[in-house]
N, C-alpha and C positions, 0 to 999 in steps of 0.2 A: 378297302375302306377309302373313301374319298373325302376331300375337304369341301369347303364351300364352293357352290356353283360347279361341281364336278371336277374340281382340280385334283389331279392324281396325287396320292399320298407318296411319302418318301420311299416306302417299300416297293410300290409299283414302279416308281421311276428307277429305282435301283435294279429291279428285275428286268425292265426294258433295256437298260444300259447293258446288263449282262448278256441278254439275247443278241443285241446288236454286236457286241464284242465277239461272241461265238460265231455269228454269221461272217463277220469280217475276217476272223481267223481261218474259217473254212475256205473263204474266197482266196486268201493269201496262200493257204496250203495248195489249193488247186493251181494257182498261178505259179508257185514255186515248182510244182511237179512238172508243169508244161515246160517251164524254162529249163529244168534239169534234163528232161527228155531231149530237148533240142541241143543242149550243150553236150549231152552224152554222145551224140553222133559224131561230134568233132573231137571231143576230149574223152578218150576211152578210159583213162585212169581216174576220172573225176570221182571224188568221194560220194557215196550214195546219198547221205543225209545232209550234205553241206549247206543247201539252200533252206533247210527247215529250221536251222538254229536262229536266224534273224526273225522268222515267223514266231517261234516260241517266245523270244524276247518281247516282240510287239504284242503278243497275246497276253503275257504277264503284265505288261504296262497298262494295257487297256482293260483287262477283265480280272486280274488277280489270279489266285491259285486255281480256281475251277477251270477257267478258260485256258490257262497255261497247261494244265494236265491233260485236258481234252486235245489240245493242239499237239502236245508231245505224243499222245497215243495215236492220233490220226497220222502224224508224220511218220511214226514207226511203221504203221500198217502200209502206208503208201510206198515208203522206201523199200519195205520187204517185198511188196508185190511187184513194183516196177523195176527196181534196180539191183536187187540181190538175186543171184542165180538160184534156180532157173527163173528168169524174168517173165512176168506175166502170170505167175501162179504162186499161191501160198502153200508151197510144198513143205514137207518136213524139213526144218532148218538143219543145215549142216553145221559142223563146229565153227567154220568161218563165219557163217551167217549169224550164229549165236553170239559170237564175239562182236560182230558189227552192231547187232541189236543192243548188246549190253553196253558197249562204248557209247552208242547213241543215247541210250536211256540215261546213263550217268552224266554225260555232257549236257543233255537237255534239262535234267533236273537242276544242275548247277546254274545253267542259264536262266531257268525259270525262277530259282531262288533269288538270283541277282535282280531279275526284273521285278519280282514282287517287292523285294526290299527297296529298290529304287522307286517303285510306285508309292510305297508307304512314305518314303522321304519326301517325294514330291507332294503327296497329300498333306503331310504335316506342314511343309513350307507354304502351301496354298492357304491352309487353315490359319497359320501364324500370320501370314500376310493379310488375310481378311480381318483377323482380330486387330492387328496393328493398324490397318486402315480405319477400322471402326473406332479404335481408341483415338487415333489422330483426328478423326471427324469430331468425336466428342470433345476432345481437348480444344480443337480449333473453335468449335461452337461456344464452349465455355469461355475460352480466351477472348472471343470477339464480343460476347454478349454480357459477360459479368459486369456488374455495376462498379466493382472495386477495381482500382488501378493495379496492374500487375506488370512487373518488369524483371527481366533476367539480365544480370550484369556479370561482368568478369573483372576481378581486381587487377589493378596495375601497381606493381611494386618497383621500388627504386633499387639501386645496386646493393644496398644493405638488406633488402628483403622486406622493408617496411611498406605497408599499404599507403599509397599516396593518391590514388584515384581509381576509377573504374570505368569500363567501357560498357555501354548499353547494347546488349545483344538482341533483346526482344522487348517490345512494349505494346500492350493491348490498346484498343481504342479508348477505353476509360482512362488509362494513364496519359494518353495524348491529350484528352480533354482536360485532365487535371493540370497538366503542364502548359496547356494552351499552346500546343505546338502540333507538328505533324510527324510522319514517319521518317523524316530526314534526320531525326535524332539517333536512329539506329546506326551503330558503329561509332558514335561520337562519345566523348568523355563526359562524365558527370560535371566536371568543373566548367565545361563549355555550356552545358544545358542549364545548370543551376549554380551560377557563380556565387550566389549569396548564401549558400548552404552554411550552417554553423560549423565551427571548427571541430566540435565533438561528433559531427556526423561520421567522419572517417573512423573515429574510435569505435562508434557503434558498429560500423561495418566490419571492422577488424575483429571485434568480439564475436560477431555472428559467423564470420569465416572460420573462427577457431572452434566452432561447434556449439556456441551458446545462442539459442534463438532469443530474439529481443522483440519487445513490443513497447512502443513509446508514442507520445503525442508530439506533434510538430505544429508550431504556429508559423504560417508562411510570413516571411518578413514583409513589412509594409502593407499588410492586409489583415483582416479579421478572420481569415479562413484557418480552420484547424483540421488536422489530419491525424488519423491513427495509422502508424506504420509498423508493419511486421517484417522482420528480417530473418531469413533462415538459409543456411548453407545447403546447396544441392549437389555440388561437385567441387573438385579442387579449384579454388579461387573463383568459384561461381556462386552467386548469391541471388536468392529470390526476394523480391520486394513486393509486398502487398500493401496498397495504400487505400484507405477509406476516409472520405470526408466526414468529419464529425462536428462541423460548425453548428448545426442545429442543436446537437446534444450539448455542446459547450454553452450555447446561449441559454438553453433550458437549465443547465446546472448553475449558471451564474444567477439566473432569476430565482431558482430554488434556494440558492445560498443567501441571496438578499432577503427572501421571505423568512428563511430560518433565522437569520441574524435579527430581523425585526421582531420575530416571535420571541426569541430569547431575551431581547432587550425589553420587550413589554412585560414578559414574565418577571424579569429581574426588577423592573420598576414597580410592578404590582406587589411583589413580595416586599420590596423596600417600603412601599406605602403602608402595607399591613404591619410591618415591623415598627415603623415610626408611630403608628396609631397605638400599638401595644406599649411601646416605650413611653409615649405621652400619658397613657392611662396609668402606667406603673408609677409615675411621679407623684400622683395624687392618691394612690391606693394605699391601704394599710400595709404595714411592714410584712405581714405574713402573705398577703396577696401579691405584694410587689416582687417578692422573690420568684413566685411562679410565673408572673408576667415576664420577668426578665429572662427566665429560662425559655419561655416560648419565643421571645425575640431572638435569642441565640439560635434556636432550632431553625427558625425561618431564615435567619441570616446564613446559616450553613447551606441551606438549599439555594438561596440567592447567589451565594458564591460560586456554586456549580454552574449556574446559567451565565454568570459573569465570565467564568473561565471559557465556556463555549463561545460566547460573544467575542472574546478577545482573540481566540485562536482560529486557525484555518480549518479545524475539524468541525463537522456539523453534527456528529452523533457520538463522538468519543471525547473523553476528557483527559487532558494531561494531568494525571492524578497526583504525581509528585509535586508539580507546580501548584496545584490546588491545595495540597496539604500544607505547603509553605505559606500560602496566603491565609489559610484557615488558622494555623498555629500563630501566625503573626497577629491576626485579629484577636484571637483569644488572649494572647499575651498582653496586648494593649488595653483590652476592654474589661477583662475579668481579673487579672492577676496583678499583684503588687510587684513592680519591677525589681525592687531590691530584695524581696523576700522569696519569691517563687519564680522560676523561669522554666521555659519549655525548650527542650533540645529535640531536634528533628534529624533523622537519618533516613532518607528515602531513595530507593532505587528508581530509575526512570520507569514509568508504567503508564499505560493508556487503558482506561476502563470505559465501558458503555455508560451512557447517561444514567440509567436506572441503578446500576451498581455503584456509580460514583456518588449519587445522592444518598443511598443507604449507608455506605461506608463513611461518608462525610458526617452524617447525623450521628453515627456510632462514635467517631472521634470526638465530636463536639460534646457528647454526653459523658464519655469517659474522662476527658480532660477536665471538664467542669466538675465532675464528682471528685476527681483526685484533688483539685484545688480546694474543694470545700472540706473534704474529710481527712485527707492525708496530712495536710499541713495547716491546722488551725492556728490562728494568731497566738503567739508571735513566732511560731515555728517557721523555718525556712527550708527550702529544698528544691528539688528538680523533678519535673515530669518528663519522662522520655517517651517519644513517639518514634516508632521504627516501622518502615515498610520495606519488605524484602521478598524475593522469590525463593521458594523451596520446591524443587521439582516443577510440577505444573500448578502449584498453588500460590496464591498471594497471601502473605502472612503479615498482619498488622498487629502491633503490640503497643499498649500504653501502660507504662510502669512508673511506680514512684517508690520512694524509700521512707514512706511515712509511718503512721501508726499501725498499718495493716488493716485487715478486715475484721470488724467486730463480730461478724457472724456470716451466715450464708447470704450473699447479695441477691437481690432480686425482688425485694418488697416494694421499692419505690417506683414511681412512674418512669424515671430515667432508665433504670435497669430493665424494666419491662419493655421500654422502647428499644433499647439496645438488642435485647433478645429477639424482638419482633423483626428488626431490620436484618439481623444476621440470618434468621430463618428465611426471610424473604429472598435473599440472594443465594440460598442454598449452602450457607457456610456453617461453621461451628465456633463456639465460644468456649475458651478455657480460662479459668480463674485460679490464680495462685496467690496465697496470702503470706508467704514466708519472706520476711525481711521487707515488708511493704506490701504492695498489691501489684499484680501483673495480670492484665487482661489481654488475651491473645485471640484474635479473630483470624480464622483460616478460611479462605475462599478457594474452593477447588475448581479444576477444569478451566483455568485461565489460559488462553492460547499463548504459545511461546512468543509470537510477535508482539503481544500486548505489553511486554516488559521493556520494549525499546521504543523510544519516541522517534518515528521516522518522518522525514520530510516527504512531500509528494514525489513519487519516484518516476523515472523514465520520461522526463520531459526535455525536449530539445526546443529551446526558445530562440 
């Protein structure tokens, strides 16, 4: 079988190489026989098969087992014919001849085995060298052409073993462009190349050398350029640094943040306008209508507070819900409740919620607190409304409780409770109601990620 344009296949090439090895072995056997005949005239006690052993080794190295065995057989026949008595004839072997042939065969097989094994070792070494060369070529091609900066560095420690600097061992062209320098930085220390690096840079390198891969953002001092840097340990005191410029991404994020802030600000203002119009309408409305309008104002204000929380914070799609609850309860305390008669107590674990969940839970709290103020403590009764937010396993648990008159019957007939149940269902939660010793409404929101219960600052930034 042939490849394109008549190129020989691997099998034909291998067969041709085997044939050439056999011909070369035959030629060497003939040469060794002639040399042995000439030497035999001078050295009468010369061993009959002495010159065939190197030929067997050469045949094993060149052609493997088949050629080695053929050479071993050919050498035995030639030695028997020319050098074992009676010379020049293949007579019935005597005991001495048999011993010579047996010793030759055993020695030749050992030599052939060694030659074949050595051939395999050489073949594997060649294959490994070829693979290593191919990998080196791929690595060097990637190293030279990748758009991200890459550097291999070695840590420098003081007498106490603390990391104080590092030496640059390798740096690809992209890294040289980022640093605006040339290959002369190879072998130099980081403190010489980047003297303005922040103090916590070495701390990040130390953590990476301890086996903790790090990724952080770096703002080049004195410029608007931003980089994403990845650090990973590759050997004892050796660190790989991968640097990618992200200035365009940071500019886009800043622009998106500005637009999001503007959107939240406008939503808040529009909701405030609607709330003001309803409040103005409530002033001149009949008493039975005024109460409904005031409830609508409170509901709109609860949603407006969420957008105000987003506008004030650095987050753009998550709400610091514990802080939001504090603002909501404070507003309800001042606008709905008589300070000396009813008060709201709040106990909330730090939590971050997505915007849609924050809006729904905020409306629920607004409705439950408003209902408790109205039904649990009618004038002139006094008391406390307790609002708690806590984490139980992977669930967020919100409870609104009072010690008032308790529930007159099954809650759920009014618009407020229908709204509460709708909001709880919307976020996939559950509502539990208890009427012993007052009223307790418990909302359980499942499948809240663990990290949502801690308010984190933006991580991994070196400025």
